[in-house]
N, C-alpha and C positions, 0 to 999 in steps of 0.2 A: 108736681103732685102725679102723681103715676097715671094715665090710661094708656086703652089699648089702641087708640086710633092718636098720632103724633103729630110732631114737627114734620115729618116725612112725607105728609098727603099736602103738605102747603106746592102753592103751583111751582115754586124754584126750587129744584133738586138741591139737598143735602152735599156738602161738599165728599163724607166719608160717611158710611152705614159700619160701626162697628156690631161683629157676629158673636155673640157667645153662647156656645152651646153650653148647658148647664146641668148636669148630674151628682146630686147628692154631696155638693163642695160646702165647706165648714164656712158658717155665713159669714166670719169675720174674713175670710179670703175674699167673697163674693165683693162684700163689701169693699176691700182695697182695692179689687179689680175695676170696681164700678168708678171709685172716686181718684184712680187714677185716669179716667178717660173724663170725666166732669172737669179737672184741674187741667184740661190743655185749654191752650190760648183758642178755643172755638167758641163762636157765637151760638146762640140756642139753635138759629136755623142752617147752619154750619154742619152738624152733626146730626146720627141719629144712634141710639142704640138698640139692637134687638136680642132678648134673651130667649133662646130656645130652651124652653124646659122637657129633657130628653125621657118624661116618665118619673120623674124622682120623688122617693116618698118624702120627703120634707120639702113643701112649694117655697119658693125663693120670693112671693108675692109681697111677703110683709118685710121684707128688707127693702125692693125695688118700689114700692110705693113711695119710698121717700125724697125717689129723684125724679128729674123728669126726663122726656126726649125718649123714655123707653117702650118700647111697644114688647111686649107677654106674648107668645106663642108657647102652645103646648102640642107636643106628640108622644103617643105612648111609647115606650122605650125602642129605639131603633138602631142606637149607636151613634157616636159623633158625628160619623161621613153625612149620615140623613139628619141631624140636625143643621148641620152646617148648609145642606142642600134648602133645607126650608128656610134658612135665614137668606140666603142667594135668591130664592125664589123671589122674596120679600122685601130684599132691600130696595132703596131710593136712592141712595149715594151715588155720584161719578163715581168714589171709589168704595170699596171695600176691603175693610181689616177683620181680622180673624182674630178674637184674645180667649184665650179658655180662662174658664170663672176662677179658677186657682191660681193664675198669672196677672201680671198689672204690667201698662207701659211705666215706662222710664221718662214721665209727662215733660220735664224740661229737653230733653234729645229729642224724643217724639215731637216735638214743636220742629225742630228745625227739618224733620222730615215734612212735618205738611205744610211749610214756607216751602220747599223744592219741590213738592205739589204744587201748588198755586204759581210758582215762577215757571218752572220748566215743563209739567202736565203731562208726566210721562206716564207707558202703560204700568209701569211695575216699577216700584222700588226697593229695594233689598236693602237690610242695614244687618247690625249685627245686634248679640243680644247678650244676658246676662244669667249664668244659671246661679240659684240660691236653693238651700234647704232649710229644714227645720230647724237646726242646729244656727243657723244666719250665717254660713259658710257661702261667701259668693265668689264667683270667679268669672270671668268676660271671657267671651269666646267670640272668634271672628270669623262669620262667614266670606266678607271681605276687607280688604285693605285700602283701599283708594277709593276715589269719586271717578268713576268712568260713566260714559255716554255709549251705550251698544247697543246692540239687537239681541236678543232672549238665546238667541243659536250660537253668536259670539259668544255669551257669556257662558254656555255652558259646553262650549268646546275648549274656554281654556281656566274652567274653575269644577272643582267639586260639587255637586249642588247638595243643596240642602233637602230635605225630602219634608220637612215640618212647613206646615201654611202661615205659621205665624210671623216669619220674618222679612215677609214683603205685603206693601200695600199695592192692590193692583186697580183698574179700571174696571167695574162692572161690565162694561160693554165687551170685553173681550172675553168675559166669562158667560155669554148669552147660554151657548150651548154646553159648557162645560161643568161635570157636576162630579163629587165623590161617589165613588163604588159603595154599595153598602154590604157587598157581599163578601169581602177580605178585610182583613186587618191592616194592610197595608196601603189603605185608602188616600193617605199623605201625600205620598211618594208618585201615587199615579197623577192627582191633580197637580200637584207642583210641576213635575215634569211637561205635564199637557200645559199648563200654562206660561210656564216661561218659555218653552220653544217657539210658542206661537207671538210671545212680544216682541212687535217691531221697535220700540223705543225702552230701554229698559237702563234704569237710571241705577247706581251703587251707591252709597251714603254710607259710609263706614263712622256711624254714632252707635253707640249701645243703647238702642230704643225699645227693645223689651226686656222685660225679667220675668224667666222661667222658674216657676217654683216646682222643685222637684219634690215630690211625697212619693213615699215606697207605697202607700195603699193605694194610690191612685189607678185607676184605666189605665193610663199608658204605660204606668212602670209595674204594671202587675207580672208577675213572674212563676206563676201556678206552670206546671210541668205541660200542660192541658194546652196552655194558653201561647207559652213556647213554639211547640209543635206545630199549632196551627201558624204562627206567623211567618214560621220558617218553611211550611206547606205554601201558605199564601202567597210568598215571595214568586212561585213559580209561576202561578197565575198572573201575577203582576208583570212578570217579564215581557210575557207571551203576550199580553193586550198590548203591551209598547212595543213590543216588535210587530204587530199587527198594526197599531196605528202609523207607526215608521214609514208603512207600505205608503200613505198619503203623502210623505214627505220628499223633499228634494234638496240638493244643495247644502249648504250650512246644515238647516234644520234638521237635514238625515245625519249629518255626520257627528251633530250635537247629539242627538235621540241615539244612535249605535253607542255613541261613548258613552252614554248615562246607561244605556242596557247592560253593557258590557261590565261596568262599574255594580250593576245592582247582581248580577250573574255572579259574578266574584264575591258579592258579600253573601249571596242564596248558600252558593258552595262552601264558602266559611264559617257561614252561622250553622249551617247543616253540621258540620262536623264538631265545632266545638259546643253546640247546646243540644244536639240529638245522640252524637256518638254512635251513628248505623253506618258500617260499611256498604251493605245490602241495600239500606235506603238511599244512600250517596249514589251506588251504581243505578239504581233505579232513574234517582234525579238526574244521572247524566246521560242515560240513554235518553230521557225525554228531552233533555235541550238540546242532544244530537238531532232528534227529528226534525228541531224548530230553526237546526242551521246555528245555534246559539253556544256550542261548545264544538270542538275547542274553542276557548278565550281568544279575540284577535290580538296580536303580538303588539301594544302599542306601550307609548312611553306618555301615558297620562299622569301618571306618578309613579314612583318609584315602586311602593308596594305592588300597585295594579301589574305592572312589568313584570317585577319576578315570580309574582305568582301566575301571570299567564305564562311565564315561560316554562317553571314546575309542571304546572297543572294539565298540561299536554298531553302527556301518555298515562296509563294505567300505573306505571310505575310511579311518575312523580306525583300521583295522586295519593298514593299510598303513604309517601314518604310523607308529605302534608298532612292527610289523615293520622299519621302516628304520631307527629311533630303536636298537632293543634289539637287532638282531642284531648291531651294530659293537661292542657291549659283551665 
């Protein structure tokens, strides 16, 4: 039976807190999401579910009242970043897992991740995911392809970081001072980069443990012109904040964050061209990046795409060539 005071208040902490931000998600999807957690091989005292209602027009209380170990928290609509922050503030688990209300865990595969947590106790465990859509078409996506134990900085130095917060489980204690920014649309990228780079023991485990449900009408996938432009312009704020954060780092952590900043800067320039199609805006953005020594891009062989882009984008002529090639896409 659902209550707002649940097992998380027992003396012993649960192993994991599942944090679900909710905003007007269809009932059947929310049920599937909750069932995927309930069906895990966890005892009642090993987990809690924290559902944050982000000012929804339709309350989920009628759905969640049928389940146990759920705490319901309400806030006026502030966006998914603020909802996740409220979840972190209230989480009692040793570990935290974010689950969107229209997604679900691949329960049998996720159970394997939980066993790894219990045995190896990493700071962060990273896994793969499956993307499915409303037509039932599914595709597996590899974030990692082998099982490794390494630091977060070492992981970031040799891998392209996935900016979504769903594909990792992390110790709540390493997020004590870490929260999602609430004033930009790229809040996931900010949180994940800071989280991973500070992890001392990261475990990669190549199972497809999360099922991401692509919905055209969802907030994540909204494509209105206003939202597209804001997401692009917010990218500059994200990059500059990570650049300022990198000044606190040294050694491998600094090198890892520089790689991430360089890749985000490349994506920023690329998306500005393909989505906004404005040469004058691009020149303004380049000028701003120069002021923070973020342009020209470092010529590093992170990936072939990055290397070619960094070489070609060095000059104004090169940028003009890229602009005319990409804006037709």
